[in-house]
N, C-alpha and C positions, 0 to 999 in steps of 0.2 A: 372456578364454584362457590355459590352461594354461601356466607357464614347464616349460623344462624339469628345472628343479631342485625343481617340484613337483609332478613327475608320476606320483613312487610315493611321494606327501605326502596323508595324508588327515586336514582339520582339523575334528575332532568340536565343533559348536558346540550350545547349547539357548538355554530359555529361563530363567527365575533361582528357579524356585517347584521346589521338592522333587520332582516327580515326574517331571518333564520332565527333572532334571540326572540321577537316577536314571537313565531311558531313555536320557538321553546315553553313558553311563558302560556302559549294555550296552554300545552300539553300537563305543564305543570299545576297551574290554574284546575284547571276541569279536573284533572286527577285528585288535586285535594280538596275538589267539592264533593265530588261522584262517588270515594270510595276512603275507606277507611285506613289506607295507608300513609306513611309517613313518606311527603314531598319532599326531595331536598330541591337544593337552589344548585347548577353548575351551570349555568349558561355561561357562555362565551369561555367556554375553552380553548378552543383552536379553533385548525384547518379541520379540514374534511379528514385525512390520514388521520389526525392523535382523534380524534373524536372516533371513527370507525375502531380502534385499534382500544380504546377506553371501551367502547360497546361491546365489541368480539370479546376483549378481559374481563368484563364485567367490571370493572372500576366502576361503569359508569351505567345504568340503565337503559339508558334510549336518548336519542337526535333525530332532529328530521335531513334528513338526506336526500338530494336531487337524483332524479333517475339518469341522467345523463351522465354527471360524474360520475355514479354510483359505476354504470355500466364502462367508462372509457378509462378509470384511474385507480381502479380496486383490484386488489389480481382476482381473478384470471382477468388481464385488461382487455379489450377489446377494438378494435379499429374499424370494424364495421360500423356503419350510423345504422338504427332502427328508427325509420324516419314517423312509428306511426306510436303515438304515445302510448296505449295502452297493450302495444307487443312490447314496446320498452319495460314499460314497466311489471310488466309479468314474467319478463326474461329477467330481470335482474331480481325480483322478488323468489323463483324457483332457486336461480345461482345461488343467494344466499343463505338461503334457508338449507340448501342442499350440501355447503363447501363450508358454512361457518356456524349454521343451526344460529340465525338471525332471523325474524320475523320483520318484514315488510310492510305495513300495515296501510290502511286506504288512503291515496293520492291525493291532493289538490290539481283541482284540473288546468291553473294556468302554470303558464311556462315563462321562469324566471330564466332566461338562456342571456348567455355572452352575446356583446353586441358591439362592434366597434361605432364611436362616436364621434361628431366630429364638429368643428365651428362652420358653421352656416356659410358664413365668406370663403372659407379656403373651400368647402364643398362648388360654391358659386365658378370661383376662380381657377378651379383645379378641372371642374367636371366630374371628380368623381364620387358617383351614385351608391357603388356598389364594390363590395368586395375583390369583383374580378376587374374593376376599374380601378380597385385599389394597387392589387400585384401588376398592373399594367404603367400605373403610373413609377411605382416604383422599381420596376423593372426596364425601363427606361431612360432611369437614370435620377431621377426626382429625390434625392434620399433627404436635402437640405432643410426637415421640419421635426417637429420633435412630437412621440408621443408616449402617453403616461400609461402606467398600469401599474397592478400590484405585484408583487414579486411572486405569487405563488404561480397567476396567470403566466407569466412569463417563461416558467418550466413544465406545465400541466401539459400532457400529451394532447390535452381536449381545448387545450389554449392557445398562445402565441404560435409553441414552434410546430404545433400540428395544422395548423393556420394559415403559416408561413409554406409549410410542404404543400400543403393539397393545394394553394391556390399558385403556385408556383414563382416564391419569389422568397423563398429560402436561403437562396446565395448573395442576393441584396439585402438580406433582413439585416446583416451586421454594419452597413454601411449609414443606417438610421440613426435618429439620436433619440436611443428608449432613456426615459427617467422612471425610475421606481417612486411609488409613491402609494402612499397609503389610499387602497379603493376607493374610499367612499371621497377624497380629494379629489378625485381626476376629474366630474363633472363641471369640478367648481374651475380647477385650474384651465379644462378648455375652454366651458363656459366666457372666462377674463380674458381670453388670449393668453395664458400660459402656455398652452399646447394648442396645437393643430387637430391631434388626434387621441383618443385613449379607449381603453377597455372599459366598458360599463355594463349594467346587469339592466336587464329590459323592464324589468318590473320597478327599476326604482324613482321616485316622481321628479329627482332633480335634471333628467334629460329634456322634460317637460318646462322645468323650473329658468333652466337656461335657455331655452329654447335651443337644445340644439340635433343635429340631425344624428340618424343612425343609416350606417352604411348596410346594405341588405344583405344578407348571405345567400348570395342568387345561386348557389349549386349546395346548398345548404351542410355546410360543413360540422356547425355547431348542431348536437342532438337537443333533442328536447328536457328540459328541466323541471321536471315537476314532483313539489318534496313530500314525502309521506315519512311517518314516523319509524325510524328502522329499533326494533326493540332487540335485546338480548332473549335468547330465546330457552335459557334455563330462568332468566327472572321470570319473563311469563307466562310460563309454565307455574312456577309456583304463587304468582300473582296472577290471576287468568280475571281479575276483576277491570283490569287496565286495558282488554284489547276491545270491548264496547267503547266505551270512553274515549278511547284514542281514536277510533276508527271514524268517529264522530265529525271530529273537526274538518279532514280536508274538505272531503267534499263542498264542504257551506263556500270556499275558496276561490273564489273565480279571480281574473286579472283584474280588474276595476275598485274591486275591494281590497286587493291587498295592495296597490298602486295608495288607495285612499290610507289605509293604516299605516302603510310605511310612510305616508306624508305626514301626519300623525305625529311619529318620531323624527323622523331625520329632519325636517321642514320648521314644524311645528315647539319642537324639543318636550313632547310629552312623553313621560315615564312607558316604555313599551309593556312592564308589567300592567302598570291601569288599562292601555289600551286594549294588550288582551283582554283583560279581566271584560272591561265595556263588552267587546265584539260579542265573547262567551253567551254574555249576558244577553245582548240582545237577538241573539242563535235561537238562544233556548235551551242551551247547552249547558249551562249553569244556572 
């Protein structure tokens, strides 16, 4: 329940990776500029589950949640992949409103899906170009190489366990040398020869920076991941001015745009809040 003291206060949270932090600051800055609400910064709160629970319980007001992650990891979890971005978004939107009284606002069109990234010399040496190739290579007994990934990806059903099961190398994955590292470090580690393969995100500019190869998800295991603001339903009812402000942001963000913004922060060391504010200003959103 929203207390009297918080009914005009918005708490904007985010996950802990660069892109979601930038998106969080876009919401925060736009709400501060375009409404009379008090907007508090809770960015970098934690992973998807922690943020979801906080929004559901009213501890924070909103964060940007990715449609594929919502569909696959938040109860009721779904194994079935919906390959159409709009149909997936609408399915999540309907379900979250019905089950949790949460509002899923306008999505961004860019798809920040999981990818396996690889050392290009390893790809040339092994001939592994796709995830099916990767599975065949591992199932052939070739497990003497290192894979780096974040701990969340190693546990998620839409991550490493599901990937291994889908592509049929589940029995062999225990023979691989898996190293847990911070997800932001995987690109550098693979790029500098510390591992042959890693888990990455498709909109991370470090893929280009280090000249890494991405293995094609030829059987389309990974769902589409379009981010959209997930808002506590009671809070949105109490503070309806949030809706139009938040709805205006996502549709402006295509793949090249988010790659550029991510690069300003993760490659050039710019402040994510400043980058978010400058982008909103350039789009006439503040």
